[in-house]
All heavy atoms as a GROMACS GRO file, in nm:
protein
  643
    1MET      N    1   5.756   1.908   3.765
    1MET     CA    2   5.638   1.900   3.682
    1MET      C    3   5.564   1.771   3.716
    1MET      O    4   5.624   1.667   3.733
    1MET     CB    5   5.679   1.902   3.536
    1MET     CG    6   5.564   1.898   3.440
    1MET     SD    7   5.621   1.919   3.271
    1MET     CE    8   5.504   2.036   3.216
    2THR      N    9   5.432   1.781   3.725
    2THR     CA   10   5.351   1.662   3.755
    2THR      C   11   5.259   1.631   3.638
    2THR      O   12   5.221   1.719   3.562
    2THR     CB   13   5.267   1.683   3.882
    2THR    OG1   14   5.181   1.795   3.864
    2THR    CG2   15   5.355   1.704   4.004
    3TYR      N   16   5.224   1.504   3.628
    3TYR     CA   17   5.138   1.455   3.520
    3TYR      C   18   5.021   1.378   3.579
    3TYR      O   19   5.032   1.322   3.688
    3TYR     CB   20   5.216   1.363   3.427
    3TYR     CG   21   5.336   1.427   3.363
    3TYR    CD1   22   5.462   1.416   3.420
    3TYR    CD2   23   5.324   1.500   3.246
    3TYR    CE1   24   5.574   1.475   3.362
    3TYR    CE2   25   5.435   1.560   3.188
    3TYR     CZ   26   5.558   1.546   3.245
    3TYR     OH   27   5.667   1.605   3.188
    4SER      N   28   4.912   1.372   3.506
    4SER     CA   29   4.798   1.290   3.546
    4SER      C   30   4.759   1.201   3.429
    4SER      O   31   4.804   1.220   3.316
    4SER     CB   32   4.681   1.377   3.590
    4SER     OG   33   4.647   1.469   3.490
    5LEU      N   34   4.675   1.103   3.457
    5LEU     CA   35   4.634   1.008   3.355
    5LEU      C   36   4.522   1.063   3.268
    5LEU      O   37   4.460   1.164   3.302
    5LEU     CB   38   4.587   0.878   3.420
    5LEU     CG   39   4.692   0.803   3.500
    5LEU    CD1   40   4.628   0.683   3.568
    5LEU    CD2   41   4.805   0.759   3.411
    6THR      N   42   4.496   0.995   3.159
    6THR     CA   43   4.385   1.034   3.073
    6THR      C   44   4.253   1.022   3.149
    6THR      O   45   4.236   0.934   3.233
    6THR     CB   46   4.381   0.946   2.946
    6THR    OG1   47   4.270   0.983   2.868
    6THR    CG2   48   4.371   0.799   2.980
    7VAL      N   49   4.162   1.112   3.123
    7VAL     CA   50   4.036   1.115   3.196
    7VAL      C   51   3.941   1.002   3.156
    7VAL      O   52   3.835   0.988   3.215
    7VAL     CB   53   3.966   1.252   3.182
    7VAL    CG1   54   4.049   1.360   3.245
    7VAL    CG2   55   3.936   1.283   3.038
    8ALA      N   56   3.978   0.921   3.060
    8ALA     CA   57   3.889   0.813   3.015
    8ALA      C   58   3.862   0.712   3.126
    8ALA      O   59   3.754   0.653   3.129
    8ALA     CB   60   3.950   0.743   2.894
    9ILE      N   61   3.956   0.694   3.218
    9ILE     CA   62   3.932   0.594   3.323
    9ILE      C   63   3.849   0.648   3.438
    9ILE      O   64   3.816   0.573   3.530
    9ILE     CB   65   4.065   0.536   3.375
    9ILE    CG1   66   4.150   0.644   3.441
    9ILE    CG2   67   4.142   0.466   3.266
    9ILE    CD1   68   4.274   0.589   3.508
   10GLN      N   69   3.810   0.774   3.433
   10GLN     CA   70   3.727   0.829   3.541
   10GLN      C   71   3.588   0.767   3.545
   10GLN      O   72   3.519   0.775   3.646
   10GLN     CB   73   3.716   0.980   3.527
   10GLN     CG   74   3.624   1.028   3.419
   10GLN     CD   75   3.615   1.180   3.414
   10GLN    OE1   76   3.669   1.248   3.500
   10GLN    NE2   77   3.550   1.231   3.314
   11TYR      N   78   3.546   0.701   3.439
   11TYR     CA   79   3.414   0.641   3.433
   11TYR      C   80   3.409   0.500   3.492
   11TYR      O   81   3.302   0.440   3.498
   11TYR     CB   82   3.365   0.639   3.289
   11TYR     CG   83   3.358   0.778   3.230
   11TYR    CD1   84   3.449   0.820   3.135
   11TYR    CD2   85   3.262   0.869   3.274
   11TYR    CE1   86   3.445   0.948   3.082
   11TYR    CE2   87   3.258   0.998   3.223
   11TYR     CZ   88   3.348   1.037   3.127
   11TYR     OH   89   3.345   1.164   3.077
   12ILE      N   90   3.521   0.448   3.536
   12ILE     CA   91   3.523   0.316   3.600
   12ILE      C   92   3.472   0.331   3.743
   12ILE      O   93   3.523   0.411   3.820
   12ILE     CB   94   3.666   0.259   3.601
   12ILE    CG1   95   3.717   0.244   3.458
   12ILE    CG2   96   3.669   0.126   3.674
   12ILE    CD1   97   3.862   0.203   3.448
   13THR      N   98   3.368   0.256   3.777
   13THR     CA   99   3.305   0.272   3.909
   13THR      C  100   3.348   0.166   4.009
   13THR      O  101   3.318   0.179   4.127
   13THR     CB  102   3.152   0.267   3.895
   13THR    OG1  103   3.114   0.145   3.833
   13THR    CG2  104   3.102   0.384   3.811
   14CYS      N  105   3.419   0.064   3.967
   14CYS     CA  106   3.467  -0.039   4.059
   14CYS      C  107   3.612  -0.008   4.099
   14CYS      O  108   3.671   0.085   4.045
   14CYS     CB  109   3.455  -0.177   3.996
   14CYS     SG  110   3.559  -0.200   3.853
   15PRO      N  111   3.670  -0.083   4.192
   15PRO     CA  112   3.809  -0.057   4.232
   15PRO      C  113   3.906  -0.064   4.115
   15PRO      O  114   3.891  -0.147   4.025
   15PRO     CB  115   3.837  -0.167   4.334
   15PRO     CG  116   3.704  -0.201   4.389
   15PRO     CD  117   3.608  -0.186   4.275
   16VAL      N  118   4.005   0.024   4.116
   16VAL     CA  119   4.105   0.034   4.010
   16VAL      C  120   4.244   0.015   4.071
   16VAL      O  121   4.273   0.069   4.176
   16VAL     CB  122   4.097   0.171   3.940
   16VAL    CG1  123   4.208   0.189   3.839
   16VAL    CG2  124   3.962   0.190   3.874
   17VAL      N  125   4.326  -0.063   4.001
   17VAL     CA  126   4.465  -0.083   4.043
   17VAL      C  127   4.555  -0.031   3.932
   17VAL      O  128   4.546  -0.077   3.818
   17VAL     CB  129   4.495  -0.232   4.069
   17VAL    CG1  130   4.640  -0.250   4.110
   17VAL    CG2  131   4.401  -0.289   4.173
   18LEU      N  132   4.638   0.067   3.962
   18LEU     CA  133   4.735   0.119   3.866
   18LEU      C  134   4.869   0.051   3.892
   18LEU      O  135   4.918   0.052   4.005
   18LEU     CB  136   4.750   0.270   3.881
   18LEU     CG  137   4.626   0.355   3.857
   18LEU    CD1  138   4.658   0.502   3.876
   18LEU    CD2  139   4.569   0.330   3.720
   19VAL      N  140   4.926  -0.008   3.788
   19VAL     CA  141   5.052  -0.081   3.801
   19VAL      C  142   5.158  -0.012   3.716
   19VAL      O  143   5.142   0.001   3.595
   19VAL     CB  144   5.035  -0.228   3.757
   19VAL    CG1  145   5.166  -0.302   3.771
   19VAL    CG2  146   4.924  -0.296   3.835
   20THR      N  147   5.266   0.033   3.782
   20THR     CA  148   5.382   0.089   3.710
   20THR      C  149   5.497  -0.010   3.727
   20THR      O  150   5.480  -0.117   3.783
   20THR     CB  151   5.420   0.227   3.767
   20THR    OG1  152   5.465   0.211   3.901
   20THR    CG2  153   5.304   0.324   3.763
   21ASP      N  154   5.615   0.029   3.682
   21ASP     CA  155   5.731  -0.057   3.697
   21ASP      C  156   5.768  -0.081   3.842
   21ASP      O  157   5.819  -0.186   3.878
   21ASP     CB  158   5.851   0.003   3.624
   21ASP     CG  159   5.831   0.005   3.473
   21ASP    OD1  160   5.754  -0.078   3.423
   21ASP    OD2  161   5.894   0.089   3.407
   22THR      N  162   5.743   0.017   3.926
   22THR     CA  163   5.791   0.010   4.064
   22THR      C  164   5.683  -0.005   4.170
   22THR      O  165   5.714  -0.037   4.284
   22THR     CB  166   5.872   0.136   4.097
   22THR    OG1  167   5.787   0.250   4.079
   22THR    CG2  168   5.994   0.148   4.008
   23GLN      N  169   5.557   0.017   4.135
   23GLN     CA  170   5.454   0.013   4.239
   23GLN      C  171   5.318  -0.028   4.185
   23GLN      O  172   5.293  -0.026   4.065
   23GLN     CB  173   5.443   0.149   4.308
   23GLN     CG  174   5.411   0.264   4.217
   23GLN     CD  175   5.416   0.396   4.291
   23GLN    OE1  176   5.412   0.400   4.412
   23GLN    NE2  177   5.426   0.505   4.218
   24GLU      N  178   5.231  -0.067   4.278
   24GLU     CA  179   5.093  -0.102   4.248
   24GLU      C  180   5.006  -0.020   4.342
   24GLU      O  181   5.017  -0.034   4.464
   24GLU     CB  182   5.074  -0.252   4.271
   24GLU     CG  183   4.942  -0.304   4.223
   24GLU     CD  184   4.935  -0.455   4.227
   24GLU    OE1  185   5.008  -0.520   4.151
   24GLU    OE2  186   4.855  -0.507   4.307
   25ILE      N  187   4.920   0.067   4.287
   25ILE     CA  188   4.842   0.160   4.367
   25ILE      C  189   4.694   0.127   4.350
   25ILE      O  190   4.645   0.117   4.238
   25ILE     CB  191   4.868   0.306   4.323
   25ILE    CG1  192   5.017   0.332   4.314
   25ILE    CG2  193   4.802   0.403   4.418
   25ILE    CD1  194   5.051   0.457   4.237
   26ARG      N  195   4.623   0.112   4.461
   26ARG     CA  196   4.480   0.079   4.459
   26ARG      C  197   4.394   0.203   4.487
   26ARG      O  198   4.427   0.284   4.573
   26ARG     CB  199   4.449  -0.027   4.563
   26ARG     CG  200   4.520  -0.157   4.539
   26ARG     CD  201   4.468  -0.265   4.632
   26ARG     NE  202   4.540  -0.388   4.621
   26ARG     CZ  203   4.545  -0.467   4.515
   26ARG    NH1  204   4.482  -0.434   4.406
   26ARG    NH2  205   4.613  -0.580   4.515
   27PHE      N  206   4.284   0.212   4.413
   27PHE     CA  207   4.187   0.321   4.431
   27PHE      C  208   4.047   0.261   4.437
   27PHE      O  209   4.022   0.153   4.383
   27PHE     CB  210   4.195   0.420   4.314
   27PHE     CG  211   4.327   0.489   4.301
   27PHE    CD1  212   4.423   0.441   4.214
   27PHE    CD2  213   4.356   0.600   4.376
   27PHE    CE1  214   4.546   0.503   4.201
   27PHE    CE2  215   4.479   0.664   4.365
   27PHE     CZ  216   4.573   0.615   4.278
   28ASP      N  217   3.955   0.334   4.499
   28ASP     CA  218   3.816   0.287   4.509
   28ASP      C  219   3.744   0.294   4.375
   28ASP      O  220   3.650   0.218   4.351
   28ASP     CB  221   3.739   0.368   4.613
   28ASP     CG  222   3.786   0.339   4.754
   28ASP    OD1  223   3.838   0.227   4.778
   28ASP    OD2  224   3.772   0.427   4.841
   29ASN      N  225   3.783   0.387   4.289
   29ASN     CA  226   3.719   0.401   4.157
   29ASN      C  227   3.812   0.477   4.063
   29ASN      O  228   3.919   0.523   4.103
   29ASN     CB  229   3.583   0.472   4.170
   29ASN     CG  230   3.594   0.604   4.240
   29ASN    OD1  231   3.683   0.683   4.212
   29ASN    ND2  232   3.504   0.630   4.333
   30GLY      N  233   3.770   0.491   3.939
   30GLY     CA  234   3.852   0.558   3.839
   30GLY      C  235   3.869   0.706   3.862
   30GLY      O  236   3.972   0.763   3.827
   31ARG      N  237   3.771   0.770   3.920
   31ARG     CA  238   3.781   0.914   3.946
   31ARG      C  239   3.897   0.944   4.042
   31ARG      O  240   3.973   1.038   4.022
   31ARG     CB  241   3.650   0.969   4.002
   31ARG     CG  242   3.651   1.120   4.021
   31ARG     CD  243   3.515   1.173   4.060
   31ARG     NE  244   3.413   1.143   3.964
   31ARG     CZ  245   3.387   1.213   3.853
   31ARG    NH1  246   3.459   1.318   3.826
   31ARG    NH2  247   3.290   1.179   3.771
   32GLU      N  248   3.912   0.863   4.145
   32GLU     CA  249   4.024   0.881   4.237
   32GLU      C  250   4.158   0.857   4.167
   32GLU      O  251   4.256   0.924   4.195
   32GLU     CB  252   4.010   0.788   4.357
   32GLU     CG  253   3.897   0.824   4.449
   32GLU     CD  254   3.886   0.728   4.566
   32GLU    OE1  255   3.977   0.644   4.585
   32GLU    OE2  256   3.785   0.736   4.637
   33ALA      N  257   4.160   0.761   4.076
   33ALA     CA  258   4.284   0.730   4.003
   33ALA      C  259   4.326   0.846   3.914
   33ALA      O  260   4.445   0.876   3.902
   33ALA     CB  261   4.266   0.603   3.920
   34VAL      N  262   4.230   0.913   3.852
   34VAL     CA  263   4.260   1.026   3.765
   34VAL      C  264   4.315   1.144   3.845
   34VAL      O  265   4.398   1.220   3.797
   34VAL     CB  266   4.135   1.068   3.684
   34VAL    CG1  267   4.154   1.200   3.613
   34VAL    CG2  268   4.099   0.960   3.584
   35GLU      N  269   4.272   1.159   3.969
   35GLU     CA  270   4.316   1.270   4.052
   35GLU      C  271   4.460   1.252   4.101
   35GLU      O  272   4.523   1.348   4.144
   35GLU     CB  273   4.223   1.286   4.172
   35GLU     CG  274   4.085   1.334   4.131
   35GLU     CD  275   3.986   1.335   4.245
   35GLU    OE1  276   4.023   1.294   4.359
   35GLU    OE2  277   3.872   1.376   4.223
   36ARG      N  278   4.512   1.131   4.092
   36ARG     CA  279   4.650   1.103   4.136
   36ARG      C  280   4.750   1.171   4.042
   36ARG      O  281   4.736   1.165   3.920
   36ARG     CB  282   4.672   0.953   4.139
   36ARG     CG  283   4.814   0.906   4.151
   36ARG     CD  284   4.866   0.930   4.292
   36ARG     NE  285   5.008   0.897   4.296
   36ARG     CZ  286   5.063   0.813   4.379
   36ARG    NH1  287   4.988   0.752   4.468
   36ARG    NH2  288   5.191   0.791   4.376
   37LYS      N  289   4.851   1.238   4.096
   37LYS     CA  290   4.956   1.304   4.017
   37LYS      C  291   5.081   1.218   4.017
   37LYS      O  292   5.114   1.154   4.116
   37LYS     CB  293   4.987   1.442   4.075
   37LYS     CG  294   4.869   1.535   4.081
   37LYS     CD  295   4.816   1.567   3.945
   37LYS     CE  296   4.699   1.664   3.957
   37LYS     NZ  297   4.619   1.668   3.838
   38PHE      N  298   5.150   1.217   3.904
   38PHE     CA  299   5.272   1.139   3.888
   38PHE      C  300   5.386   1.231   3.846
   38PHE      O  301   5.364   1.334   3.784
   38PHE     CB  302   5.253   1.031   3.780
   38PHE     CG  303   5.152   0.927   3.817
   38PHE    CD1  304   5.020   0.939   3.775
   38PHE    CD2  305   5.188   0.818   3.893
   38PHE    CE1  306   4.926   0.843   3.809
   38PHE    CE2  307   5.095   0.722   3.927
   38PHE     CZ  308   4.964   0.734   3.885
   39ASP      N  309   5.509   1.190   3.876
   39ASP     CA  310   5.625   1.268   3.835
   39ASP      C  311   5.674   1.227   3.696
   39ASP      O  312   5.764   1.289   3.642
   39ASP     CB  313   5.738   1.258   3.937
   39ASP     CG  314   5.781   1.115   3.962
   39ASP    OD1  315   5.710   1.023   3.919
   39ASP    OD2  316   5.886   1.096   4.025
   40LYS      N  317   5.615   1.121   3.640
   40LYS     CA  318   5.645   1.078   3.503
   40LYS      C  319   5.517   1.084   3.420
   40LYS      O  320   5.408   1.078   3.475
   40LYS     CB  321   5.697   0.935   3.500
   40LYS     CG  322   5.832   0.916   3.561
   40LYS     CD  323   5.876   0.772   3.545
   40LYS     CE  324   6.010   0.747   3.605
   40LYS     NZ  325   6.047   0.604   3.595
   41TYR      N  326   5.534   1.092   3.289
   41TYR     CA  327   5.420   1.091   3.198
   41TYR      C  328   5.392   0.946   3.158
   41TYR      O  329   5.469   0.886   3.085
   41TYR     CB  330   5.449   1.178   3.077
   41TYR     CG  331   5.337   1.186   2.976
   41TYR    CD1  332   5.205   1.195   3.018
   41TYR    CD2  333   5.363   1.184   2.841
   41TYR    CE1  334   5.102   1.204   2.926
   41TYR    CE2  335   5.260   1.193   2.748
   41TYR     CZ  336   5.131   1.202   2.791
   41TYR     OH  337   5.031   1.209   2.701
   42TYR      N  338   5.283   0.890   3.211
   42TYR     CA  339   5.249   0.750   3.185
   42TYR      C  340   5.141   0.738   3.078
   42TYR      O  341   5.050   0.821   3.072
   42TYR     CB  342   5.199   0.682   3.312
   42TYR     CG  343   5.308   0.652   3.412
   42TYR    CD1  344   5.320   0.726   3.528
   42TYR    CD2  345   5.397   0.549   3.390
   42TYR    CE1  346   5.420   0.698   3.620
   42TYR    CE2  347   5.497   0.520   3.480
   42TYR     CZ  348   5.508   0.594   3.596
   42TYR     OH  349   5.607   0.566   3.686
   43LEU      N  350   5.152   0.634   2.999
   43LEU     CA  351   5.050   0.597   2.901
   43LEU      C  352   4.988   0.465   2.945
   43LEU      O  353   5.055   0.382   3.006
   43LEU     CB  354   5.113   0.580   2.763
   43LEU     CG  355   5.181   0.703   2.704
   43LEU    CD1  356   5.251   0.666   2.574
   43LEU    CD2  357   5.080   0.814   2.680
   44ILE      N  358   4.862   0.444   2.910
   44ILE     CA  359   4.797   0.318   2.942
   44ILE      C  360   4.845   0.213   2.844
   44ILE      O  361   4.831   0.228   2.723
   44ILE     CB  362   4.644   0.333   2.938
   44ILE    CG1  363   4.599   0.430   3.046
   44ILE    CG2  364   4.577   0.197   2.954
   44ILE    CD1  365   4.453   0.462   3.044
   45ASP      N  366   4.903   0.106   2.897
   45ASP     CA  367   4.958  -0.001   2.814
   45ASP      C  368   4.860  -0.117   2.802
   45ASP      O  369   4.845  -0.176   2.695
   45ASP     CB  370   5.089  -0.049   2.874
   45ASP     CG  371   5.161  -0.150   2.787
   45ASP    OD1  372   5.156  -0.133   2.664
   45ASP    OD2  373   5.220  -0.244   2.841
   46GLU      N  374   4.789  -0.149   2.911
   46GLU     CA  375   4.700  -0.264   2.912
   46GLU      C  376   4.593  -0.244   3.019
   46GLU      O  377   4.620  -0.189   3.125
   46GLU     CB  378   4.782  -0.390   2.943
   46GLU     CG  379   4.705  -0.517   2.941
   46GLU     CD  380   4.794  -0.637   2.973
   46GLU    OE1  381   4.905  -0.619   3.025
   46GLU    OE2  382   4.748  -0.748   2.948
   47VAL      N  383   4.472  -0.289   2.990
   47VAL     CA  384   4.361  -0.282   3.085
   47VAL      C  385   4.293  -0.418   3.087
   47VAL      O  386   4.261  -0.473   2.981
   47VAL     CB  387   4.258  -0.173   3.045
   47VAL    CG1  388   4.142  -0.172   3.142
   47VAL    CG2  389   4.323  -0.037   3.036
   48PHE      N  390   4.271  -0.472   3.208
   48PHE     CA  391   4.200  -0.599   3.218
   48PHE      C  392   4.132  -0.609   3.355
   48PHE      O  393   4.163  -0.534   3.447
   48PHE     CB  394   4.294  -0.718   3.194
   48PHE     CG  395   4.408  -0.730   3.292
   48PHE    CD1  396   4.396  -0.803   3.407
   48PHE    CD2  397   4.528  -0.666   3.267
   48PHE    CE1  398   4.501  -0.816   3.496
   48PHE    CE2  399   4.634  -0.677   3.354
   48PHE     CZ  400   4.620  -0.752   3.471
   49ALA      N  401   4.038  -0.703   3.364
   49ALA     CA  402   3.965  -0.726   3.488
   49ALA      C  403   4.030  -0.840   3.565
   49ALA      O  404   4.069  -0.940   3.506
   49ALA     CB  405   3.820  -0.760   3.459
   50ARG      N  406   4.042  -0.821   3.697
   50ARG     CA  407   4.096  -0.925   3.785
   50ARG      C  408   4.006  -0.931   3.907
   50ARG      O  409   4.000  -0.837   3.984
   50ARG     CB  410   4.239  -0.891   3.824
   50ARG     CG  411   4.304  -0.992   3.916
   50ARG     CD  412   4.449  -0.961   3.941
   50ARG     NE  413   4.463  -0.836   4.014
   50ARG     CZ  414   4.578  -0.772   4.028
   50ARG    NH1  415   4.688  -0.819   3.973
   50ARG    NH2  416   4.584  -0.660   4.097
   51LYS      N  417   3.932  -1.040   3.919
   51LYS     CA  418   3.833  -1.058   4.025
   51LYS      C  419   3.732  -0.943   4.021
   51LYS      O  420   3.659  -0.929   3.926
   51LYS     CB  421   3.900  -1.073   4.160
   51LYS     CG  422   3.985  -1.197   4.172
   51LYS     CD  423   4.039  -1.212   4.311
   51LYS     CE  424   4.128  -1.336   4.317
   51LYS     NZ  425   4.183  -1.354   4.449
   52ASP      N  426   3.730  -0.859   4.122
   52ASP     CA  427   3.633  -0.750   4.128
   52ASP      C  428   3.696  -0.613   4.107
   52ASP      O  429   3.645  -0.512   4.153
   52ASP     CB  430   3.560  -0.753   4.262
   52ASP     CG  431   3.653  -0.734   4.381
   52ASP    OD1  432   3.776  -0.751   4.362
   52ASP    OD2  433   3.605  -0.701   4.490
   53GLU      N  434   3.808  -0.608   4.035
   53GLU     CA  435   3.876  -0.481   4.012
   53GLU      C  436   3.928  -0.472   3.869
   53GLU      O  437   3.944  -0.572   3.801
   53GLU     CB  438   3.992  -0.464   4.112
   53GLU     CG  439   4.095  -0.573   4.104
   53GLU     CD  440   4.192  -0.573   4.220
   53GLU    OE1  441   4.167  -0.505   4.321
   53GLU    OE2  442   4.294  -0.643   4.210
   54ILE      N  443   3.953  -0.350   3.826
   54ILE     CA  444   4.011  -0.324   3.694
   54ILE      C  445   4.158  -0.292   3.715
   54ILE      O  446   4.193  -0.205   3.795
   54ILE     CB  447   3.941  -0.206   3.624
   54ILE    CG1  448   3.792  -0.234   3.604
   54ILE    CG2  449   4.008  -0.174   3.491
   54ILE    CD1  450   3.762  -0.350   3.512
   55VAL      N  451   4.243  -0.362   3.642
   55VAL     CA  452   4.388  -0.342   3.652
   55VAL      C  453   4.434  -0.264   3.529
   55VAL      O  454   4.402  -0.303   3.416
   55VAL     CB  455   4.463  -0.475   3.663
   55VAL    CG1  456   4.613  -0.451   3.673
   55VAL    CG2  457   4.413  -0.554   3.782
   56VAL      N  458   4.506  -0.156   3.550
   56VAL     CA  459   4.557  -0.072   3.442
   56VAL      C  460   4.709  -0.072   3.450
   56VAL      O  461   4.766  -0.019   3.546
   56VAL     CB  462   4.502   0.072   3.453
   56VAL    CG1  463   4.554   0.157   3.338
   56VAL    CG2  464   4.350   0.073   3.457
   57HIS      N  465   4.773  -0.134   3.351
   57HIS     CA  466   4.919  -0.131   3.345
   57HIS      C  467   4.962  -0.003   3.275
   57HIS      O  468   4.910   0.030   3.167
   57HIS     CB  469   4.973  -0.252   3.267
   57HIS     CG  470   4.984  -0.374   3.350
   57HIS    ND1  471   5.100  -0.412   3.409
   57HIS    CD2  472   4.892  -0.466   3.386
   57HIS    CE1  473   5.081  -0.522   3.477
   57HIS    NE2  474   4.954  -0.558   3.464
   58LEU      N  475   5.056   0.068   3.335
   58LEU     CA  476   5.105   0.194   3.281
   58LEU      C  477   5.249   0.178   3.238
   58LEU      O  478   5.325   0.104   3.299
   58LEU     CB  479   5.096   0.304   3.387
   58LEU     CG  480   4.958   0.329   3.447
   58LEU    CD1  481   4.970   0.429   3.561
   58LEU    CD2  482   4.862   0.378   3.342
   59LYS      N  483   5.286   0.248   3.130
   59LYS     CA  484   5.426   0.252   3.089
   59LYS      C  485   5.466   0.398   3.073
   59LYS      O  486   5.388   0.483   3.032
   59LYS     CB  487   5.449   0.175   2.960
   59LYS     CG  488   5.385   0.234   2.837
   59LYS     CD  489   5.422   0.156   2.713
   59LYS     CE  490   5.360   0.221   2.591
   59LYS     NZ  491   5.399   0.156   2.468
   60ALA      N  492   5.589   0.426   3.109
   60ALA     CA  493   5.640   0.563   3.101
   60ALA      C  494   5.660   0.601   2.955
   60ALA      O  495   5.712   0.523   2.876
   60ALA     CB  496   5.771   0.575   3.177
   61ASN      N  497   5.616   0.721   2.920
   61ASN     CA  498   5.634   0.772   2.784
   61ASN      C  499   5.772   0.837   2.778
   61ASN      O  500   5.794   0.941   2.838
   61ASN     CB  501   5.525   0.873   2.751
   61ASN     CG  502   5.536   0.924   2.610
   61ASN    OD1  503   5.616   0.877   2.531
   61ASN    ND2  504   5.453   1.022   2.577
   62ASP      N  505   5.863   0.776   2.706
   62ASP     CA  506   5.997   0.831   2.697
   62ASP      C  507   6.014   0.922   2.576
   62ASP      O  508   6.124   0.968   2.548
   62ASP     CB  509   6.101   0.719   2.692
   62ASP     CG  510   6.077   0.623   2.577
   62ASP    OD1  511   5.972   0.633   2.512
   62ASP    OD2  512   6.164   0.538   2.554
   63LYS      N  513   5.908   0.952   2.506
   63LYS     CA  514   5.916   1.038   2.387
   63LYS      C  515   5.831   1.164   2.406
   63LYS      O  516   5.755   1.203   2.319
   63LYS     CB  517   5.869   0.962   2.264
   63LYS     CG  518   5.955   0.842   2.235
   63LYS     CD  519   5.909   0.768   2.114
   63LYS     CE  520   5.999   0.650   2.091
   63LYS     NZ  521   5.959   0.569   1.979
   64ILE      N  522   5.846   1.228   2.519
   64ILE     CA  523   5.765   1.346   2.551
   64ILE      C  524   5.793   1.461   2.456
   64ILE      O  525   5.703   1.525   2.406
   64ILE     CB  526   5.788   1.389   2.697
   64ILE    CG1  527   5.739   1.280   2.791
   64ILE    CG2  528   5.719   1.521   2.726
   64ILE    CD1  529   5.771   1.306   2.934
   65ASN      N  530   5.920   1.487   2.428
   65ASN     CA  531   5.956   1.600   2.343
   65ASN      C  532   6.002   1.557   2.205
   65ASN      O  533   6.079   1.627   2.141
   65ASN     CB  534   6.066   1.682   2.411
   65ASN     CG  535   6.016   1.749   2.536
   65ASN    OD1  536   5.902   1.790   2.543
   65ASN    ND2  537   6.100   1.758   2.637
   66ALA      N  538   5.959   1.442   2.159
   66ALA     CA  539   6.001   1.393   2.028
   66ALA      C  540   5.940   1.481   1.918
   66ALA      O  541   5.822   1.509   1.918
   66ALA     CB  542   5.957   1.249   2.009
   67THR      N  543   6.023   1.524   1.825
   67THR     CA  544   5.976   1.607   1.715
   67THR      C  545   5.983   1.532   1.582
   67THR      O  546   5.962   1.590   1.478
   67THR     CB  547   6.059   1.736   1.704
   67THR    OG1  548   6.196   1.702   1.689
   67THR    CG2  549   6.039   1.822   1.828
   68ASN      N  550   6.016   1.406   1.585
   68ASN     CA  551   6.028   1.325   1.465
   68ASN      C  552   5.890   1.265   1.434
   68ASN      O  553   5.862   1.151   1.465
   68ASN     CB  554   6.132   1.215   1.489
   68ASN     CG  555   6.157   1.134   1.365
   68ASN    OD1  556   6.102   1.162   1.260
   68ASN    ND2  557   6.238   1.031   1.378
   69TRP      N  558   5.803   1.343   1.372
   69TRP     CA  559   5.665   1.302   1.351
   69TRP      C  560   5.643   1.223   1.224
   69TRP      O  561   5.547   1.151   1.213
   69TRP     CB  562   5.575   1.425   1.348
   69TRP     CG  563   5.576   1.501   1.475
   69TRP    CD1  564   5.572   1.451   1.601
   69TRP    CD2  565   5.580   1.642   1.489
   69TRP    NE1  566   5.574   1.551   1.693
   69TRP    CE2  567   5.580   1.670   1.627
   69TRP    CE3  568   5.585   1.747   1.400
   69TRP    CZ2  569   5.582   1.800   1.677
   69TRP    CZ3  570   5.588   1.875   1.450
   69TRP    CH2  571   5.586   1.900   1.586
   70CYS      N  572   5.729   1.234   1.126
   70CYS     CA  573   5.702   1.168   0.998
   70CYS      C  574   5.803   1.058   0.967
   70CYS      O  575   5.809   1.011   0.854
   70CYS     CB  576   5.697   1.271   0.885
   70CYS     SG  577   5.851   1.361   0.864
   71GLY      N  578   5.881   1.014   1.064
   71GLY     CA  579   5.972   0.904   1.044
   71GLY      C  580   6.107   0.942   0.987
   71GLY      O  581   6.189   0.856   0.959
   72GLU      N  582   6.133   1.070   0.967
   72GLU     CA  583   6.262   1.114   0.916
   72GLU      C  584   6.356   1.146   1.032
   72GLU      O  585   6.313   1.167   1.144
   72GLU     CB  586   6.245   1.237   0.827
   72GLU     CG  587   6.158   1.211   0.706
   72GLU     CD  588   6.133   1.338   0.626
   72GLU    OE1  589   6.182   1.444   0.665
   72GLU    OE2  590   6.062   1.328   0.524
   73GLU      N  591   6.482   1.150   1.004
   73GLU     CA  592   6.580   1.183   1.107
   73GLU      C  593   6.566   1.328   1.146
   73GLU      O  594   6.544   1.415   1.062
   73GLU     CB  595   6.723   1.157   1.057
   73GLU     CG  596   6.753   1.011   1.034
   73GLU     CD  597   6.747   0.931   1.163
   73GLU    OE1  598   6.791   0.983   1.267
   73GLU    OE2  599   6.697   0.817   1.159
   74GLN      N  600   6.578   1.355   1.276
   74GLN     CA  601   6.570   1.491   1.325
   74GLN      C  602   6.695   1.569   1.284
   74GLN      O  603   6.807   1.518   1.291
   74GLN     CB  604   6.557   1.490   1.475
   74GLN     CG  605   6.536   1.627   1.534
   74GLN     CD  606   6.506   1.617   1.683
   74GLN    OE1  607   6.493   1.510   1.738
   74GLN    NE2  608   6.497   1.732   1.746
   75VAL      N  609   6.677   1.692   1.239
   75VAL     CA  610   6.787   1.775   1.193
   75VAL      C  611   6.821   1.876   1.300
   75VAL      O  612   6.735   1.938   1.358
   75VAL     CB  613   6.747   1.850   1.062
   75VAL    CG1  614   6.858   1.941   1.018
   75VAL    CG2  615   6.711   1.751   0.954
   76SER      N  616   6.950   1.893   1.327
   76SER     CA  617   6.995   1.991   1.424
   76SER      C  618   7.046   2.113   1.349
   76SER      O  619   7.120   2.102   1.251
   76SER     CB  620   7.106   1.932   1.509
   76SER     OG  621   7.157   2.031   1.594
   77PHE      N  622   7.008   2.231   1.392
   77PHE     CA  623   7.049   2.355   1.327
   77PHE      C  624   7.160   2.424   1.407
   77PHE      O  625   7.199   2.534   1.375
   77PHE     CB  626   6.930   2.449   1.312
   77PHE     CG  627   6.827   2.395   1.220
   77PHE    CD1  628   6.708   2.342   1.269
   77PHE    CD2  629   6.847   2.395   1.082
   77PHE    CE1  630   6.612   2.292   1.184
   77PHE    CE2  631   6.751   2.343   0.997
   77PHE     CZ  632   6.633   2.292   1.048
   78PHE      N  633   7.211   2.360   1.511
   78PHE     CA  634   7.313   2.423   1.595
   78PHE      C  635   7.444   2.349   1.584
   78PHE      O  636   7.457   2.238   1.560
   78PHE     CB  637   7.269   2.426   1.740
   78PHE     CG  638   7.140   2.502   1.756
   78PHE    CD1  639   7.021   2.436   1.779
   78PHE    CD2  640   7.138   2.639   1.749
   78PHE    CE1  641   6.903   2.504   1.795
   78PHE    CE2  642   7.019   2.709   1.765
   78PHE     CZ  643   6.903   2.641   1.787
   0.00000   0.00000   0.00000
């Protein structure tokens, strides 16, 4: 299964750098960054400008299938 980023960064017209735990990937603009597919589901953790580029720090979402929506303990029926 592959994942892509939120389309909100597609409007960035300057160079974009995506930073994960293991790599730093450079793109010419936000549209190219959105087209990139990942094997993990990443969330945007931080966005800032560095010189002439926008840096987007990503963190892996480890709660993809979490069903605990209201803060209560999950109940198992099996």
